[in-house]
N, C-alpha and C positions, 0 to 999 in steps of 0.2 A: 504493498501499499504506501503509494506516495502522496503530499502535496495535489501534486496537478490532478490524481485519479478522483481526490475528494472534489473537487474543485468542478469537477467536470459530472459529477452526482448531477441530473433534474431534479429537486424536491418533491414538486409536483406527480413525476414521471415514478420513480421511485414508491409513493404513498399510493397511488394509483394500483404496481405490483402487488404492493400488502395487502391492500382491499382485497386484489383479486385471491392471493393465496390464503386469506384465511375468513373469505367468505365460505367457504362448506367446511365444517370440522368433521364430517360424517364418516373420512375414511384415514383421520388422527389415530396413532396409536400415543398412549402419555404411559409412559413408565415412571415410574418411585423407585429412589431405594433409601433407605434411609430409618430410624428407630421409630416405629410408629405400630397404632395396631389397624387393622383395618374401621373397626370402627369410629378412631379418632379421625379416620382419613374421609370417611364417609360422607359425615355433610359438605368438608370443603370440597369434594366431588362434586356436590348434588351442587353449591351454590357459585361455582366457580367454574365448569366445565359442563356441567348439567345446560347452562344455556345456549351454550352454544349454536351460531348457524348451520344447518347443514340441508343442503339441497339437493344433495346425493347425486354430485355429477360424477362420470364413470373419467379416470383420466388413466393412461402407459405411458412407459417412458416409452422416448423413441431412439430405437437402436443406427446411429447415423455410422454406425460401419467401418468406425475408425479400429483399422486392428495395424499389430506391430510388422514391421517388413519383414519378408520370410527369406533366409540365408541369411552369410555374414554382411555383416552394412558396416563399413569404416570412415570416418568422418577425422581428419584436422583443423584444428583451430588457432590460431595466432595473435596472441591477446599478450597486453602487458610487455613490462622491459625485465623485470625481476628472474633470475636464473633459477624457474620453476616451472614443472610441469605437473599436470594431473590427467590420471582417461580412466573411462567408466567403462566398465564393460555390462551388458544389462543382457539372458537369454532369459527368453520368455515362448511360451507355447500352454497347447490344449492344458487341460486340469478337468480332476475331476473333483467338484468341489464337497470332500466331506471332511469332517472333523479329525480324519485318521489322518489326511493326507495333508491338511492345513498344521499338523502338530509336526506331520514329517517331516514339512517343507522350512518348518522354522527351524527344527535339531538340524537339518544340513546345516542351512544357516550357520546356527551355532557352532558346528566342527568348525567351516569352512572358516569363520573369522576366527578362532582361536587356530589352526594350523597357517592359517595366511600370515596371518599376526609373530606366530613363533618363526617364521622362515625368512618372512621378508625383513620386518622390525630388528628380531633379535639373533639369528643367525648370519644371514647378511646386511645388516644395518642400513636397505637402501630407501625406508620409511618413516615416518614417524607412530602413523596408523593404517590401517587398512579396515577400511567400510565394508563391510556385508548386510546386504538388508534381501527381503522378501517380499510381498505380495501376493497373494491370492487374489481374486475379482468373480461374484459370484456371477454381474450384469455386467455386459449385454451377452456375454458369454462365460461358461467356465474358464479362465485363463490366472495365470501366474506369470510371476518376474523375480528372478535373483537378480540383482545388480554389486558389482565388488569394485571400488571404488579409492585409488589411495595418488598420493606424489611425490614425486622424489625429481633427484635433479634428473634435465635434459636426458646428461647422458650416457644415464642407467633406466634409465624407465624400460628402455625395450626391451632389456637382459632381465628387467623386475615382470615384465607382462608374459613375457614365455617363461619364466617359475610358477605362475598364479594358473598357466595351462598346463605347468607338469604334476604343480598338485592335482588338477582337479581329474588327470590320466591317472595320476595314482589314486587316488580316492574309489576313481571307476573300478580299476583293475584291482586294487588291493584292499579298499576298503581301506575304514580306519582303526583304533586302538581301544580296547575295553575302555583304558586311561583318559582320554580326548572324550570320548559318551561320558562317561559317566559327572566327568568334569561340569557337561553340558545340561547332562540331569540334574545337577547340583543349582547351577545357576536359575534354572527352570522353577525349581521348589522353591530356591529362593524370592526367584520375583513374583508368584505370584503370593508368598508368607506374605510379602510386604505389600501388595495391589488386591487383597483383599482387606483389607483393614482400612479400604477405601471405600466412601458408594460411589464415585465414579468407575471403579472396576466394575461393580455390580449392574452399575446403566448401561454400561457399555456393551456388558455380553448377554444384557437381557434384550438390548435392540438390537444387534445384531443377531439375536433367534428370531426376536419377530420377523427381521427385515427379510432374509435367507429359511423360514419356517420350518426353524429348528422346534421342538420341545421347550418349553424350560427347566431350565435345570440342566440340561444337555451338554455347557458347560465344565462341570464339575465331572465329566468324563476325564478331564485335564491329566488327574491325579494319576490313573488309571495307565495314557498312554504314556506319562511321562516313565512310570517303571516297565512300563514293556519294550522301550527305546533297546536296539542293539546297534550294534552296528554295521550287521549287516541288515538290515533295515537302512540305516544310513547310506550304507554302497547302492544300497538297488535307488534310493534319491535321487542318490548325484549320476544313476546311469540314465535317469528316469528325466531330470529340470535340468540337466548341464550339458546339454548339444552342443558341442562346437560347435558342427554343421550349421547354427542359427543364432544369432547372436547383434547386437548393434555395441561397438566400439567408439566411441566419444573420445577422443584425447586433445587435449592446452599444451602447446608450446608460445616461449617467449615471444615477440615477434622479430626480436633481434638475431 
């Protein structure tokens, strides 16, 4: 957000959009999290939500047909004068959108993050840090992406990228170690233990369940999925979702 964007907003247009979006609450879903009972909540819902307008219109999202490119796509940008470079590698593809697969995708990210950080930063000293992330999408079509990014000196970047692909090949061919998988499992345990103390965690989980049609409380299966994680499962995930014949790589080098 910039000052220019704020200045470009037309108040009357924004208000008309607001009125249109909130003139029909018939398909709204409200989710509450906190320390309350049904008896305490019911009169508040009756007073504040029961009278909202409902015209029963039917709306559907529109699929604009935007999809990631197929094959290997590489682009180079030249920006700035500092002697530093950065690259981002993104794997994409179709995805069976199940809770088991989503957990396994995140576990794969955890393993990759540990292994690449240990190799690129600790062993090779080539970068201060490696970022590995993943996202699974339910709509418009089930899909996923796994993103690997890091910065390095320009003259070392390509050798480090080669090491990334070497580690991916090793993970697919030989798997990972039980020790690394246990580190990932412990990270998951600690993260959930902390998150479950907050209302925002419960809200996010319940909302996702509504959006994708899962039963309330289905997310509580995460504990069991963590304990069932094995090196073999991570290896299979790498084979499925790290397709080195299908990725986008964008790299930035200095202009000079």
